[in-house]
C-alpha positions as a Python dict, from the first residue, in 0.01 Angstrom:
ca = {
    (1, 'M'): (0, 0, 0),
    (2, 'A'): (171, 6, 340),
    (3, 'R'): (540, 89, 344),
    (4, 'A'): (792, -188, 399),
    (5, 'I'): (914, -173, 758),
    (6, 'I'): (1141, -478, 721),
    (7, 'E'): (1367, -508, 417),
    (8, 'V'): (1593, -806, 355),
    (9, 'R'): (1832, -798, 61),
    (10, 'N'): (2020, -1098, -80),
    (11, 'L'): (2083, -1241, 266),
    (12, 'R'): (2331, -1523, 308),
    (13, 'K'): (2447, -1686, 629),
    (14, 'E'): (2727, -1941, 650),
    (15, 'Y'): (2856, -2139, 947),
    (16, 'P'): (3193, -2317, 958),
    (17, 'V'): (3149, -2679, 1068),
    (18, 'E'): (3480, -2863, 1099),
    (19, 'D'): (3625, -2858, 747),
    (20, 'E'): (3301, -2760, 578),
    (21, 'T'): (3089, -2450, 534),
    (22, 'V'): (2718, -2492, 602),
    (23, 'V'): (2490, -2247, 421),
    (24, 'A'): (2195, -2175, 650),
    (25, 'L'): (2044, -1896, 437),
    (26, 'D'): (2098, -1833, 68),
    (27, 'R'): (1980, -1539, -144),
    (28, 'V'): (1691, -1445, 84),
    (29, 'T'): (1520, -1125, -29),
    (30, 'L'): (1204, -1015, 146),
    (31, 'E'): (995, -708, 227),
    (32, 'I'): (741, -703, 509),
    (33, 'P'): (502, -405, 524),
    (34, 'Q'): (387, -220, 832),
    (35, 'G'): (91, -390, 997),
    (36, 'Q'): (133, -732, 838),
    (37, 'I'): (138, -1061, 1029),
    (38, 'C'): (400, -1254, 835),
    (39, 'C'): (471, -1619, 908),
    (40, 'I'): (814, -1767, 837),
    (41, 'F'): (716, -2130, 794),
    (42, 'G'): (932, -2440, 764),
    (43, 'E'): (1039, -2765, 917),
    (44, 'S'): (1336, -2807, 1149),
    (45, 'G'): (1656, -2719, 965),
    (46, 'S'): (1483, -2505, 704),
    (47, 'G'): (1660, -2187, 818),
    (48, 'K'): (1361, -2011, 974),
    (49, 'S'): (1521, -1958, 1316),
    (50, 'T'): (1841, -1837, 1151),
    (51, 'L'): (1638, -1587, 951),
    (52, 'L'): (1468, -1464, 1267),
    (53, 'N'): (1808, -1415, 1431),
    (54, 'Q'): (1920, -1212, 1129),
    (55, 'L'): (1607, -996, 1130),
    (56, 'A'): (1641, -923, 1501),
    (57, 'G'): (2012, -848, 1474),
    (58, 'M'): (2110, -1144, 1692),
    (59, 'E'): (2361, -1257, 1431),
    (60, 'K'): (2551, -1085, 1152),
    (61, 'P'): (2494, -1203, 794),
    (62, 'T'): (2775, -1338, 581),
    (63, 'R'): (2644, -1129, 293),
    (64, 'G'): (2347, -904, 234),
    (65, 'G'): (2166, -694, 490),
    (66, 'V'): (1855, -623, 695),
    (67, 'R'): (1682, -289, 748),
    (68, 'I'): (1403, -217, 994),
    (69, 'G'): (1235, 119, 953),
    (70, 'G'): (1521, 219, 725),
    (71, 'V'): (1785, 142, 991),
    (72, 'P'): (2059, -100, 874),
    (73, 'V'): (2021, -343, 1165),
    (74, 'S'): (2290, -577, 1034),
    (75, 'K'): (2547, -296, 1059),
    (76, 'L'): (2474, -178, 1413),
    (77, 'N'): (2709, -260, 1699),
    (78, 'E'): (2585, -433, 2015),
    (79, 'R'): (2518, -111, 2205),
    (80, 'E'): (2328, 40, 1913),
    (81, 'L'): (2132, -282, 1867),
    (82, 'A'): (2029, -292, 2232),
    (83, 'A'): (1904, 66, 2215),
    (84, 'F'): (1721, -1, 1887),
    (85, 'R'): (1546, -313, 2018),
    (86, 'Q'): (1444, -134, 2335),
    (87, 'K'): (1264, 134, 2134),
    (88, 'H'): (1126, -57, 1837),
    (89, 'I'): (1118, -434, 1891),
    (90, 'G'): (923, -682, 2104),
    (91, 'F'): (985, -1055, 2147),
    (92, 'V'): (762, -1351, 2231),
    (93, 'F'): (959, -1667, 2309),
    (94, 'Q'): (864, -2034, 2305),
    (95, 'S'): (1010, -2081, 2654),
    (96, 'Y'): (849, -1757, 2785),
    (97, 'N'): (1181, -1619, 2925),
    (98, 'L'): (1018, -1458, 3227),
    (99, 'L'): (1235, -1352, 3518),
    (100, 'P'): (1152, -1604, 3794),
    (101, 'N'): (1201, -1364, 4085),
    (102, 'L'): (965, -1101, 3946),
    (103, 'T'): (585, -1104, 3956),
    (104, 'A'): (371, -1094, 3644),
    (105, 'L'): (326, -719, 3690),
    (106, 'E'): (699, -662, 3738),
    (107, 'N'): (791, -872, 3434),
    (108, 'V'): (555, -676, 3211),
    (109, 'A'): (658, -339, 3354),
    (110, 'M'): (1030, -402, 3300),
    (111, 'P'): (1049, -275, 2937),
    (112, 'L'): (884, 46, 3055),
    (113, 'M'): (1139, 78, 3335),
    (114, 'F'): (1420, 57, 3080),
    (115, 'R'): (1254, 344, 2896),
    (116, 'G'): (1256, 557, 3208),
    (117, 'V'): (880, 552, 3265),
    (118, 'P'): (797, 642, 3629),
    (119, 'K'): (692, 347, 3846),
    (120, 'E'): (335, 456, 3906),
    (121, 'R'): (272, 501, 3536),
    (122, 'R'): (448, 182, 3424),
    (123, 'D'): (257, -23, 3681),
    (124, 'R'): (-68, 128, 3560),
    (125, 'V'): (7, 47, 3197),
    (126, 'A'): (138, -303, 3276),
    (127, 'R'): (-174, -373, 3482),
    (128, 'S'): (-392, -262, 3190),
    (129, 'V'): (-215, -496, 2946),
    (130, 'L'): (-229, -790, 3185),
    (131, 'K'): (-602, -736, 3229),
    (132, 'R'): (-639, -743, 2852),
    (133, 'V'): (-475, -1086, 2831),
    (134, 'G'): (-700, -1213, 3110),
    (135, 'L'): (-450, -1202, 3396),
    (136, 'G'): (-581, -913, 3602),
    (137, 'H'): (-615, -1156, 3893),
    (138, 'R'): (-253, -1277, 3861),
    (139, 'L'): (-64, -949, 3894),
    (140, 'G'): (127, -1053, 4206),
    (141, 'H'): (194, -1412, 4102),
    (142, 'Y'): (541, -1541, 4013),
    (143, 'P'): (607, -1755, 3702),
    (144, 'R'): (630, -2073, 3911),
    (145, 'Q'): (275, -2009, 4033),
    (146, 'M'): (132, -1994, 3680),
    (147, 'S'): (58, -2249, 3409),
    (148, 'G'): (246, -2250, 3079),
    (149, 'G'): (-41, -2075, 2906),
    (150, 'Q'): (-54, -1807, 3173),
    (151, 'Q'): (322, -1754, 3153),
    (152, 'Q'): (298, -1708, 2778),
    (153, 'R'): (22, -1452, 2827),
    (154, 'V'): (260, -1260, 3051),
    (155, 'G'): (523, -1292, 2777),
    (156, 'I'): (278, -1150, 2523),
    (157, 'A'): (188, -861, 2753),
    (158, 'R'): (557, -784, 2803),
    (159, 'A'): (622, -788, 2427),
    (160, 'F'): (338, -548, 2348),
    (161, 'V'): (343, -317, 2652),
    (162, 'T'): (561, -55, 2479),
    (163, 'K'): (366, -81, 2151),
    (164, 'P'): (675, -164, 1941),
    (165, 'E'): (658, -136, 1563),
    (166, 'V'): (776, -496, 1519),
    (167, 'V'): (723, -807, 1731),
    (168, 'F'): (919, -1127, 1665),
    (169, 'A'): (738, -1440, 1785),
    (170, 'D'): (959, -1750, 1787),
    (171, 'E'): (741, -2064, 1806),
    (172, 'P'): (520, -1888, 2064),
    (173, 'T'): (282, -2184, 2095),
    (174, 'G'): (540, -2462, 2086),
    (175, 'N'): (496, -2564, 2452),
    (176, 'L'): (118, -2525, 2471),
    (177, 'D'): (-188, -2746, 2425),
    (178, 'S'): (-420, -2692, 2129),
    (179, 'K'): (-678, -2482, 2317),
    (180, 'T'): (-414, -2253, 2466),
    (181, 'K'): (-241, -2224, 2128),
    (182, 'T'): (-559, -2078, 1981),
    (183, 'E'): (-597, -1834, 2271),
    (184, 'V'): (-235, -1717, 2242),
    (185, 'M'): (-249, -1662, 1866),
    (186, 'T'): (-579, -1476, 1898),
    (187, 'M'): (-420, -1241, 2153),
    (188, 'I'): (-115, -1177, 1936),
    (189, 'C'): (-331, -1100, 1633),
    (190, 'S'): (-559, -876, 1840),
    (191, 'F'): (-271, -657, 1957),
    (192, 'A'): (-128, -639, 1606),
    (193, 'R'): (-459, -529, 1452),
    (194, 'D'): (-524, -266, 1717),
    (195, 'F'): (-188, -94, 1690),
    (196, 'N'): (-97, -169, 1325),
    (197, 'Q'): (207, -363, 1439),
    (198, 'T'): (416, -591, 1224),
    (199, 'I'): (442, -948, 1351),
    (200, 'V'): (704, -1194, 1229),
    (201, 'L'): (585, -1537, 1341),
    (202, 'V'): (826, -1829, 1312),
    (203, 'T'): (666, -2172, 1326),
    (204, 'H'): (667, -2525, 1187),
    (205, 'D'): (300, -2567, 1280),
    (206, 'P'): (62, -2518, 983),
    (207, 'Q'): (-229, -2458, 1219),
    (208, 'M'): (-51, -2156, 1369),
    (209, 'A'): (72, -2034, 1030),
    (210, 'A'): (-291, -2010, 919),
    (211, 'Y'): (-336, -1708, 1151),
    (212, 'A'): (-94, -1501, 942),
    (213, 'D'): (-174, -1257, 662),
    (214, 'R'): (115, -1396, 464),
    (215, 'I'): (308, -1723, 471),
    (216, 'V'): (671, -1737, 358),
    (217, 'T'): (799, -2094, 338),
    (218, 'L'): (1168, -2177, 375),
    (219, 'L'): (1342, -2495, 264),
    (220, 'D'): (1716, -2551, 292),
    (221, 'G'): (1772, -2182, 361),
    (222, 'R'): (1580, -2053, 59),
    (223, 'I'): (1236, -1906, 9),
    (224, 'V'): (1034, -2159, -189),
    (225, 'S'): (690, -2005, -143),
    (226, 'D'): (552, -1660, -63),
    (227, 'Q'): (175, -1633, -51),
    (228, 'I'): (-94, -1408, 86),
    (229, 'N'): (-326, -1602, 317),
    (230, 'Q'): (-669, -1592, 157),
    (231, 'G'): (-847, -1850, 367),
    (232, 'V'): (-549, -2083, 358),
    (233, 'T'): (-614, -2416, 529),
    (234, 'V'): (-374, -2627, 730),
    (235, 'Q'): (-371, -2889, 456),
    (236, 'S'): (-298, -2640, 178),
    (237, 'I'): (-2, -2492, 367),
    (238, 'S'): (156, -2835, 399),
    (239, 'A'): (77, -2921, 37),
    (240, 'Q'): (223, -2591, -83),
    (241, 'S'): (547, -2659, 102),
    (242, 'I'): (582, -3006, -49),
    (243, 'Q'): (495, -2891, -398),
    (244, 'S'): (741, -2601, -382),
    (245, 'A'): (1017, -2826, -255),
    (246, 'Q'): (965, -3072, -539),
    (247, 'S'): (960, -2806, -810),
    (248, 'D'): (1239, -2599, -650),
    (249, 'Q'): (1088, -2285, -799),
    (250, 'F'): (1085, -1948, -636),
    (251, 'V'): (752, -1771, -611),
    (252, 'Q'): (748, -1402, -691),
    (253, 'S'): (690, -1179, -387),
    (254, 'V'): (328, -1087, -335),
    (255, 'Q'): (181, -749, -257),
    (256, 'P'): (31, -702, 90),
    (257, 'T'): (-339, -656, 144),
    (258, 'A'): (-495, -407, 380),
    (259, 'V'): (-504, -521, 740),
    (260, 'P'): (-846, -484, 903),
    (261, 'S'): (-870, -315, 1241),
    (262, 'S'): (-994, -492, 1553),
    (263, 'S'): (-1270, -381, 1785),
    (264, 'V'): (-1088, -498, 2098),
    (265, 'P'): (-1036, -208, 2346),
    (266, 'S'): (-691, -56, 2330),
    (267, 'V'): (-435, -39, 2609),
    (268, 'Q'): (-345, 286, 2782),
    (269, 'T'): (-87, 488, 2597),
    (270, 'V'): (269, 474, 2732),
}
């Protein structure tokens, strides 16, 4: 069994709202092994985005803690967090978050620049990753010159160019049409399989959740379902969420299955 790279223990997050305290996460305990594509699934207001922020160290928990690779992320200061993310974490955003004044090549090469990789080498690696996502002909294009799907491909290339151990994908297909959604999720899964990377996918879309190895469903800030994806259909994901919400029972954590490798050619080593 693969080791747990992400460990969440008894996590609770509260927000003060006027005279009340809103509990966004309550008693969340979770382990995600190396190489697993884990979907945090739920409707708006379920707490999934809050959980992602906790996992990535964007917010501090009220109680409990998060460890990534044994490092207590929830206890690091901002400088330590920035250094940790630079070395170990990648992000794919719903809104792409590309720098508008940089080309596709420059956007993808930027994480390598922060690592001190020489320009010639970082451009070579960035070019290789962009070719893999089908944008070898768009290296010199700016975000405004690309479609939403193309911009998200650049975002994926940027997230994976340093081969981080963990990639957080926050609604990565939220702004895309159905055909492009499929292409984007296929690319994300391909990178993850090739490099045994852990993906934490946050989505409210059952069709996208079905790409994951494991689906963890949140409702009102609590885990109500935790299941390995063994040919899970879109309909069964939705039904599982409803059934769990009605019963209000917690499902015991499941053990991860082996992640098969992909035959897609790998990217040049950084």
